N, C-alpha and C positions, 0 to 999 in steps of 0.2 A: 402733720398736726391736725388736731381736731379744734377748730376755732368756734367759739360759741358766744352768745349774748345772753345775759341773764338780768332779771329784775323785772319791775312793773312795766307795762306797756308804755312806751314812750319815754322811758327813763332807763333803758337797758344798759348794761355795763359790759365791757369786753372781757372775755376770758378764754381759757383753753382747757381741755380735758387731758390730764397727764396719763402715762402709761398704766397706772393703777386704777384709772377711771375716776379720779378726783378732779373737781371742778377748781380751777385756779383763776385768780383774778389778774387781768392785764391792765387794770386801770392806771397803774403808774407808769406804764411802758407805751401804751397808745391811747388816744382819747376814745376810740371805738373801732369796731371792725368795719371799716369803710372801703369804698372803692380805691382809695389811696394806698391801703395796706395790702392790696391783692396783687400788685405788681410782683414779678420775680424777686427784685430787690427788697421790697417790702416784706415779703414772706420769708426771705432768706435772713433778714434782720430778726424777725420773730423766731425763726428756727434756731437761731444762736442763743436764745435764753434758755437757761436751765430751769425747767418747770419746778423743781424742788425749791428754788429760791422765790417762787411767786407765793403770795398768800393763799391759803386754802379756803375756799368759800363753804361755810358751814350751812346747815339746814337744807331745804329743799326749795330754792328760789325758783320762780317762773322762768322758763326758757323762752326767748324770743326768736324772731328771724335771725339767722346767723350773720347776715350782711345788713347794714344799717341803711344803705341809700341804694338799694336795687332800683335802677333806672327804668328798665323794662322787662316784661315778662313775656317771652317768646315761646310758644307752645307748638308742639307737632301733633297732628291727629292721625289715628289709624296707622301707627308705626310698628305694629306687630301683626303678622299675617293672621294668627288665630283670633286676634281681637277683631280685625276687619271682617273675617268670616262670621263671627259670632253675632255682629249687628247687621249683617247682610249688605256690607259695603264692598265696592270693588277694591282690589289691591292697588294702591296709589303708584303711579309711575314717577312721580316727584313727591317730595315732602309736602304735606298739607300744613301750611302755616296760619296760626291765629294768634291773638294776644289776649292776655289777662291784664286788667289794670293793676296798678300797684295797690289800690284800695282793697283789693281782695287778699292781700298778704295777711297771714295769721301765724301765730306762735304754733309750734308743733304739737302741743298739748291744749291749746286753747279750744273753748267751745266753737263748734261750727253752727252757724245759724241758717236754717232753711228760710229763704225769703218769703215774704208775704205772697200767699197764692201758689206756692209751690207744690206740686204734685209728684215730680219724677226727680228728685235730687238723688244723685249716684256718686259712687266713689271711683277713684283711679289712681293707683300707686304709679309713680313715675320717678326716673332718675332725673336729678335736677343737675345742670352744669352751670357753674358761675364762671363768668369771663374775668380774666385777669389783666389782659392787656388788649387795647383796641384792635378789632379784626374788621378789615374792609377788603373784600375780594382775595381772601386768603385761599392758597391751594390746600387740598386735603393733606398733603404731605407735611404742612407746617400747622395745620388747624389746632391740634392739641397743645401746642406751645402758647396758645393764647388762653388756655383754661387755667384758672387758679385753683379750682377744686370741685367737689361734687356733694351733693346733699340730696335728702329725701323731699319729694314733693308730693302732696295729694291734690291732684287736680279735680276737685269737687265740681260737679256738673249738674245743671237743671235740664233734663233732657227735653221736656216739652219746649222750654224757651230756646234751647239750642237748635232743635230739629224742626219743630212745628210752627214756629213764629217767624218765618222769614228765611232768607237764604244765608245768613251769617251765623256763626256759632258764637260769637262773643256775648250775646245777651244771656245765654245759659252758662257761661264760663266765668263772668266777671263779677258775680255777686259778692258782697262784703263776706269776709271769713272763708271764701272759697279757694284760698291757695295757702294751706299750711305748708310751712317750710322749716326744715331742721331734723333733728335737734342741733346739729352743728354742720359745719362745712369741713370736709376732710380734704386736705391739699393733695394736688394731682400726684405728687411724689409717692403718696402711700397707696394710690390706686393705679398699679402698673397697667392694668387693662380693664377699662370700663366696660368692655363687652363680655365680661365673665362674672357678672354680679347676680346673685339671686335676689328676687324682689317679691314681696308678697303683701297681701291685704286681708286682715281678719275683721269681720264684722260680727259683733256680739259673741265673740270667741270662736266663730266658725271661719275656717280658711276659705276665702272666696277667690282670691287671686294668687297664683303660685307660678312665677315665670323666671326667665333669665334673660338678661340684656343681650345675650348672644343671638337671640331670635328677633332682634330689631330688623325692620326692613332696611333703614338707613341708619348706619352707625353714628356715633358721636362726632367722629372727625368729618363725616360727610354732611352732618347737619350744621356744624359750625362754619364750614366752607360755603354751604349752600345759602345759609341765611346772610352771611356777610357779603353775598352778591347783591342783596336787595336792601340792606341797611347796615350801617356801621354798628358793630356790637361793642360797647363800651364796658370798661371795668365796672363790676358790680351787676351787669346785665345777667339775667337767669333764662336758661333754656329748659323747659320741661319736654322730655324726649318721647313721650308716648307710653301708653299702658299695654300691659299684656291682657290676655283673656280673663274673664270672670267678673266683669262688671255687671251690675244689677239689671241694666237695660238689655243685656244679651242673654238673660235667663228666660226659661219658659215655664211658667209665666214670668214676666219681668218683676223684679224685687227692687224697691226703692226705699230710701231712708225715711225714718219716721222719728218721732220724739223719743229721746233718751236712748237711741241706737248709739253704739260705740264702735268707732273705726280705729283699727290699730295697723297701720302700714309700716313696713320697714324695708331695707335694703342691706344686704350683706356688707359689713365693713362701715356702713354709713349711719347705723342707729335705727331707731324706730320712734313712731309717734303714737300719740293716743288722743282722739278727739270724741267727746260726747256731743250729740246732736241735740239742737233746741230748735223749736219753732221761732219764727220772726217775733220779736217783741218790740213795740214801739219805743223809740228813744226819746 
């Protein structure tokens, strides 16, 4: 299934995408796509619904983050060898873990706002992993059983704040709008092997990133198992698994986002996003 949330920010409604690509409303079946829906039993109940019996949504409503109550966003840095090399970093011996706040969450096609004073905002296409059942100290052999599904994440990053202003990455990763997610969450039964997915990022119509999850240093099952040793992963938690080469900071000379740039990240089988970049505006 492709589970989706649509409508104005803060008033999204639950839906799914049928086999013909139509948006169908789930309003009368579940209140929202929440962590309670993401258990195996919850997803099985939704899978028994005949999409043809659901109301078709007309027009082109805004698409929101596909899970309503994401509890935490756990991110992995430098998880592709070629990306580590392009930014001059050592190949990590263990996953590099950092966090984005949930205040960074953004719809997949919403405006991305460069924060006030930003000089080095950058793009990163990433495979997102949505947790379906709580995971604590799980072995790799069972790690994927705790996954509800997969989605597209753009880990937007302000490189000066990430790298040049102290020893933690979070300052450059957690700005408002810096975590577009979606357009939908595809349940794990439809993604038989998350390590065989093409992923890409176009900026202003030019292909900047073109990779495959097969080249991850630490695969999805390793990441779920590893993270669960340090913190419990709860239903609705999101893991952003790292980015392939082609980020702006790795170019010579570096290339960073500017007003009115357009980012178009996508992943095979999981859909694509489109964000226009705007400079910070006082609220």
